[in-house]
OpenMM code with the backbone's topology and positions (N, CA, C; nanometers):
from openmm import Vec3, app, unit

residues = "GLU PRO SER ALA ARG LEU VAL ARG SER TRP PRO ASP ALA GLN LEU LEU SER THR ALA GLY LEU GLY HIS ARG ARG ILE LEU ALA ASP ALA ALA VAL GLY GLY SER VAL SER ARG PHE VAL ASP ARG ARG PRO VAL GLU PRO THR LEU HIS GLY ASP GLU ARG PRO ALA PRO PHE PRO CYS THR LEU THR THR ARG ALA GLY SER GLY VAL ALA GLY ALA ALA".split()
positions = [
    Vec3(8.8456, 10.2750, 8.4432),
    Vec3(8.8417, 10.1473, 8.5123),
    Vec3(8.9563, 10.1419, 8.6135),
    Vec3(8.9286, 10.1062, 8.7376),
    Vec3(9.0326, 10.1052, 8.8420),
    Vec3(9.1510, 10.0141, 8.8106),
    Vec3(9.1274, 9.8977, 8.7522),
    Vec3(9.2385, 9.8060, 8.7251),
    Vec3(9.3341, 9.8640, 8.6214),
    Vec3(9.2827, 9.9315, 8.5205),
    Vec3(9.3686, 9.9934, 8.4194),
    Vec3(9.4507, 10.1068, 8.4806),
    Vec3(9.3905, 10.1840, 8.5707),
    Vec3(9.4636, 10.2910, 8.6401),
    Vec3(9.5758, 10.2323, 8.7250),
    Vec3(9.5477, 10.1242, 8.7914),
    Vec3(9.6480, 10.0587, 8.8746),
    Vec3(9.7666, 10.0132, 8.7903),
    Vec3(9.7408, 9.9512, 8.6768),
    Vec3(9.8477, 9.9019, 8.5896),
    Vec3(9.9331, 10.0176, 8.5387),
    Vec3(9.8694, 10.1292, 8.5049),
    Vec3(9.9457, 10.2450, 8.4565),
    Vec3(10.0349, 10.3040, 8.5655),
    Vec3(9.9952, 10.2935, 8.6908),
    Vec3(10.0714, 10.3566, 8.7982),
    Vec3(10.1735, 10.2635, 8.8637),
    Vec3(10.1702, 10.1351, 8.8335),
    Vec3(10.2583, 10.0384, 8.8988),
    Vec3(10.3624, 9.9889, 8.7982),
    Vec3(10.4905, 10.0187, 8.8197),
    Vec3(10.5936, 9.9757, 8.7248),
    Vec3(10.5924, 9.8239, 8.7040),
    Vec3(10.6061, 9.7820, 8.5807),
    Vec3(10.6127, 9.6408, 8.5406),
    Vec3(10.4833, 9.5626, 8.5625),
    Vec3(10.3745, 9.6299, 8.5960),
    Vec3(10.2472, 9.5590, 8.6155),
    Vec3(10.1888, 9.5186, 8.4809),
    Vec3(10.1133, 9.4120, 8.4806),
    Vec3(10.0416, 9.3662, 8.3617),
    Vec3(9.8989, 9.3340, 8.4017),
    Vec3(9.8058, 9.3600, 8.3114),
    Vec3(9.6653, 9.3312, 8.3361),
    Vec3(9.6218, 9.2187, 8.2430),
    Vec3(9.5698, 9.1130, 8.2995),
    Vec3(9.5164, 9.0014, 8.2220),
    Vec3(9.3660, 8.9995, 8.2447),
    Vec3(9.2914, 9.0367, 8.1434),
    Vec3(9.1454, 9.0394, 8.1549),
    Vec3(9.0881, 8.9042, 8.1148),
    Vec3(8.9898, 8.8586, 8.1889),
    Vec3(8.9218, 8.7332, 8.1581),
    Vec3(8.7720, 8.7579, 8.1589),
    Vec3(8.6977, 8.6636, 8.1074),
    Vec3(8.5514, 8.6754, 8.1069),
    Vec3(8.4903, 8.5428, 8.1496),
    Vec3(8.3989, 8.5491, 8.2433),
    Vec3(8.3223, 8.4322, 8.2817),
    Vec3(8.3917, 8.3303, 8.3701),
    Vec3(8.5095, 8.3628, 8.4218),
    Vec3(8.5795, 8.2640, 8.5038),
    Vec3(8.5409, 8.2709, 8.6511),
    Vec3(8.5049, 8.3857, 8.6996),
    Vec3(8.4672, 8.3971, 8.8401),
    Vec3(8.5858, 8.3800, 8.9330),
    Vec3(8.5569, 8.3701, 9.0623),
    Vec3(8.6619, 8.3636, 9.1630),
    Vec3(8.7244, 8.2251, 9.1766),
    Vec3(8.6557, 8.1200, 9.1383),
    Vec3(8.7094, 7.9840, 9.1550),
    Vec3(8.7644, 7.9261, 9.0247),
    Vec3(8.6914, 7.9408, 8.9167),
    Vec3(8.7371, 7.8835, 8.7892),
    Vec3(8.8652, 7.9482, 8.7393),
    Vec3(8.8888, 8.0735, 8.7765),
    Vec3(9.0114, 8.1406, 8.7320),
    Vec3(9.1359, 8.0682, 8.7839),
    Vec3(9.1242, 8.0049, 8.9005),
    Vec3(9.2382, 7.9336, 8.9589),
    Vec3(9.2742, 7.8075, 8.8814),
    Vec3(9.1786, 7.7482, 8.8116),
    Vec3(9.2027, 7.6251, 8.7367),
    Vec3(9.2244, 7.6499, 8.5877),
    Vec3(9.2136, 7.7737, 8.5432),
    Vec3(9.2261, 7.8049, 8.4013),
    Vec3(9.3728, 7.7969, 8.3583),
    Vec3(9.4019, 7.7128, 8.2595),
    Vec3(9.5396, 7.6899, 8.2154),
    Vec3(9.6033, 7.8160, 8.1574),
    Vec3(9.5286, 7.8936, 8.0819),
    Vec3(9.5840, 8.0157, 8.0225),
    Vec3(9.6214, 8.1171, 8.1303),
    Vec3(9.5373, 8.1309, 8.2304),
    Vec3(9.5661, 8.2237, 8.3402),
    Vec3(9.6871, 8.1741, 8.4189),
    Vec3(9.6894, 8.0454, 8.4512),
    Vec3(9.8026, 7.9895, 8.5249),
    Vec3(9.9336, 8.0074, 8.4503),
    Vec3(9.9312, 7.9849, 8.3196),
    Vec3(10.0515, 8.0035, 8.2388),
    Vec3(10.0979, 8.1478, 8.2365),
    Vec3(10.0038, 8.2398, 8.2243),
    Vec3(10.0385, 8.3822, 8.2243),
    Vec3(10.0990, 8.4246, 8.3571),
    Vec3(10.0406, 8.3778, 8.4652),
    Vec3(10.0931, 8.4112, 8.5981),
    Vec3(10.2326, 8.3518, 8.6155),
    Vec3(10.2523, 8.2272, 8.5754),
    Vec3(10.3836, 8.1628, 8.5881),
    Vec3(10.4898, 8.2370, 8.5088),
    Vec3(10.4582, 8.2735, 8.3857),
    Vec3(10.5549, 8.3470, 8.3035),
    Vec3(10.5879, 8.4826, 8.3657),
    Vec3(10.4877, 8.5498, 8.4205),
    Vec3(10.5110, 8.6803, 8.4822),
    Vec3(10.6015, 8.6663, 8.6046),
    Vec3(10.5741, 8.5689, 8.6885),
    Vec3(10.6518, 8.5498, 8.8112),
    Vec3(10.7930, 8.5018, 8.7797),
    Vec3(10.8086, 8.4159, 8.6795),
    Vec3(10.9394, 8.3585, 8.6468),
    Vec3(11.0325, 8.4546, 8.5737),
    Vec3(10.9829, 8.5682, 8.5292),
    Vec3(11.0665, 8.6535, 8.4443),
    Vec3(11.1779, 8.7254, 8.5184),
    Vec3(11.1700, 8.7355, 8.6508),
    Vec3(11.2816, 8.7954, 8.7246),
    Vec3(11.2856, 8.7367, 8.8653),
    Vec3(11.4054, 8.7205, 8.9193),
    Vec3(11.4161, 8.6625, 9.0532),
    Vec3(11.3641, 8.7584, 9.1597),
    Vec3(11.3166, 8.7000, 9.2655),
    Vec3(11.2714, 8.7785, 9.3797),
    Vec3(11.3929, 8.8142, 9.4630),
    Vec3(11.4062, 8.9409, 9.4965),
    Vec3(11.5181, 8.9845, 9.5786),
    Vec3(11.4741, 8.9903, 9.7243),
    Vec3(11.5534, 8.9324, 9.8141),
    Vec3(11.5161, 8.9383, 9.9558),
    Vec3(11.5218, 9.0823, 10.0061),
    Vec3(11.4351, 9.1139, 10.0995),
    Vec3(11.4363, 9.2466, 10.1601),
    Vec3(11.4545, 9.2323, 10.3101),
    Vec3(11.5076, 9.3335, 10.3695),
    Vec3(11.5218, 9.3371, 10.5142),
    Vec3(11.3928, 9.3894, 10.5743),
    Vec3(11.3613, 9.3448, 10.6939),
    Vec3(11.2422, 9.3944, 10.7615),
    Vec3(11.2518, 9.5465, 10.7724),
    Vec3(11.1450, 9.6142, 10.7384),
    Vec3(11.1433, 9.7599, 10.7426),
    Vec3(11.1824, 9.8234, 10.6111),
    Vec3(11.2211, 9.7412, 10.5130),
    Vec3(11.2616, 9.7920, 10.3822),
    Vec3(11.1430, 9.8008, 10.2863),
    Vec3(11.0234, 9.7704, 10.3356),
    Vec3(10.9066, 9.7713, 10.2494),
    Vec3(10.8797, 9.9126, 10.1995),
    Vec3(10.8378, 9.9218, 10.0749),
    Vec3(10.8025, 10.0508, 10.0173),
    Vec3(10.6515, 10.0634, 10.0087),
    Vec3(10.5999, 10.1838, 10.0228),
    Vec3(10.4552, 10.2006, 10.0124),
    Vec3(10.4075, 10.1771, 9.8697),
    Vec3(10.2836, 10.1397, 9.8559),
    Vec3(10.2243, 10.1204, 9.7236),
    Vec3(10.2279, 10.2524, 9.6471),
    Vec3(10.2486, 10.2485, 9.5140),
    Vec3(10.2569, 10.3720, 9.4359),
    Vec3(10.1200, 10.4318, 9.4041),
    Vec3(10.0181, 10.3889, 9.4730),
    Vec3(9.8826, 10.4394, 9.4501),
    Vec3(9.8110, 10.4410, 9.5842),
    Vec3(9.7098, 10.5245, 9.5985),
    Vec3(9.6345, 10.5230, 9.7244),
    Vec3(9.5587, 10.3917, 9.7396),
    Vec3(9.5692, 10.3296, 9.8536),
    Vec3(9.5062, 10.1998, 9.8759),
    Vec3(9.4081, 10.2099, 9.9915),
    Vec3(9.2812, 10.1954, 9.9613),
    Vec3(9.1779, 10.1988, 10.0637),
    Vec3(9.0934, 10.0740, 10.0496),
    Vec3(9.0886, 9.9924, 10.1541),
    Vec3(9.0056, 9.8728, 10.1517),
    Vec3(8.8691, 9.9056, 10.2088),
    Vec3(8.7682, 9.8651, 10.1381),
    Vec3(8.6317, 9.8846, 10.1854),
    Vec3(8.5622, 9.7502, 10.1848),
    Vec3(8.4516, 9.7413, 10.2511),
    Vec3(8.3746, 9.6181, 10.2545),
    Vec3(8.2328, 9.6469, 10.2105),
    Vec3(8.1852, 9.5698, 10.1153),
    Vec3(8.0465, 9.5821, 10.0735),
    Vec3(7.9612, 9.5271, 10.1865),
    Vec3(7.8586, 9.5986, 10.2214),
    Vec3(7.7739, 9.5607, 10.3348),
    Vec3(7.7291, 9.4158, 10.3235),
    Vec3(7.7621, 9.3380, 10.4247),
    Vec3(7.7173, 9.1995, 10.4309),
    Vec3(7.8007, 9.1009, 10.3527),
    Vec3(7.8948, 9.1474, 10.2691),
    Vec3(7.9703, 9.0524, 10.1874),
    Vec3(8.0908, 8.9968, 10.2610),
    Vec3(8.1487, 9.0764, 10.3501),
    Vec3(8.2691, 9.0333, 10.4189),
    Vec3(8.3897, 9.0266, 10.3280),
    Vec3(8.3811, 9.0845, 10.2084),
    Vec3(8.4898, 9.0801, 10.1122),
    Vec3(8.5586, 9.2153, 10.1099),
    Vec3(8.6853, 9.2196, 10.1502),
    Vec3(8.7601, 9.3446, 10.1472),
    Vec3(8.7804, 9.3875, 10.0032),
    Vec3(8.7687, 9.5142, 9.9778),
    Vec3(8.7894, 9.5674, 9.8442),
    Vec3(8.6657, 9.5645, 9.7582),
    Vec3(8.5583, 9.5039, 9.8037),
    Vec3(8.4343, 9.4983, 9.7257),
    Vec3(8.3521, 9.6211, 9.7584),
    Vec3(8.3597, 9.7192, 9.6732),
    Vec3(8.2872, 9.8444, 9.6990),
    Vec3(8.1660, 9.8555, 9.6104),
] * unit.nanometer
topology = app.Topology()
chain = topology.addChain("A")
for resn in residues:
    res = topology.addResidue(resn, chain)
    for name in ("N", "CA", "C"):
        topology.addAtom(name, app.Element.getBySymbol(name[0]), res)
């Protein structure tokens, strides 16, 4: 599964699997919101200087499913 591979290759990443929430209901789900808040709050964000960005630790290719207009939907 691509998401599990991504989590294994990205330091400190966490995977939260859900079922039946879809693209809109997931935003209103209290359990998901709480998990995201706890993940974000666990360490401060450090400012970076322009040009200090690091490449993703995995190959990143965006594709579009024909007619969907959704990037990453392969």
